[in-house]
Structures are given as C-alpha cells and as structure tokens.
N, C-alpha and C positions, 0 to 999 in steps of 0.2 A: 660241640667241635668233633669233627670225624677222627677215626683212628689215624689215618694217613696225615692229617694236619698236625696231630699231636707228634706223631713219628718224625716228621719232616719239618718241624718248625713252623707250622702255620700259625697265623695269629688269630686270636679270638676276636670277635667284634667287640668294639669298646662299648662301654655302659652308656647307652643312649638316654638314660633317665635325666631329665633336666635337674640341674643343681639350682637350689634356691639362692636367690641373690643374698651375698653375705652383706652384714652391716658394717659400715665402716668405723674404724677406730680413728678419731681425731688425734693428730699428733703436731707437735710444734705449731699450734694455732691454726695452720692452713693446708696442712697435708692430710689426705685420707688414705688410710690403710685397710685395703680389703683382704682379709686373711683367707687365702684359698689354697690349702694344701692339695697336691695332686696324688690321686691313688696310683700306687705302684704296685708290682707283683708282690714285693716284700715288705710293703708298708705304705708310707705316705712321704712324699717329697716336700721339702719346706719351699713355699711360694706364697707370694702375695702381690696385689695389685695396688700400685701407689699413684694417687691422683692428686693434682693441685690445679686450681684455677690460676691462670697467669693471663693478664691483660685481657679478661674476658673469654680466654679459650681454655678448655680442659685438658691439660696434658696427663698422659697416662704412661706408666713404665710397669711392665710385667717382670717382677723379680723371682727368678727361679734358682734355687741353689742345689748343690749336689747332695747335701745332707738328706738322709731319710730318717724317719721315725717309725716305730712299730705300732704306735697308736695315732689316731687322727688328733686326739686332744694334745698329746705332745707335740706333734707337727704344727698345730694351730700356735700354740705357746711359742714355739721356736721361730715360727714364720713372723709373728708380731715382733718379737724382739729382734730378729735379723733386719727386718724392714726399718725398725726405728734407729739401729745402728747405722744402717745404709744412709738414712736420711741425715743423721748428725753428721757423717762423714762427707756426703756429696752435696747436700742442700739442694738448690734448684738445678745443680749439673746433672742430677739424674735423668733430666729429660733432654739432655743434648745441648 
C-alpha cells in the first residue's frame, strides 16, 4: 500500500487466497452449520453459513454477528454456538 493510501484512508487489497471449504457440523438432525469466521482488522467476526434441504432444495442463510474475537479458534467456537442458538430460536424460519 502506498504512503498516500495509508494517509488518506485507502483500502488494502483483500486477501485473495482461496479459503478451504469448511466441514459442516450437523445440528438438530437436518441443519448443516459451516463455521466461517470473517477476518477483520482487529480479529475475527463471528459468522457461519447455515444450510438445510427443504423439499429437495438446499436453503442457505449466512449468519454474521457484530461480535469479534481476537483469535480465529475463539471465533470458530462462538460462531458454532451462536448458529446453534439461532437454529433453536428460529427453526426453519431462518430461511424466510
């Protein structure tokens, strides 16, 4: 990043490294939780992709929370827990 970009708020290029596909955690028999914390400047944002097959169609919801953690491992644990609570509260309503 150039000096001027640093001084005047220029954005650095996002990390273009492809992320390996996360392995799903099965929850409540038919929900799949893909724990996918998002890298932030000061840590990792709590996030997970929730999927379920309904009437032969795979429904997907991307859950992103405001919570951030300093370590990726902590963010992964928190993401899984928040996704489980979200499923318990909303059920199939997650998908609209």
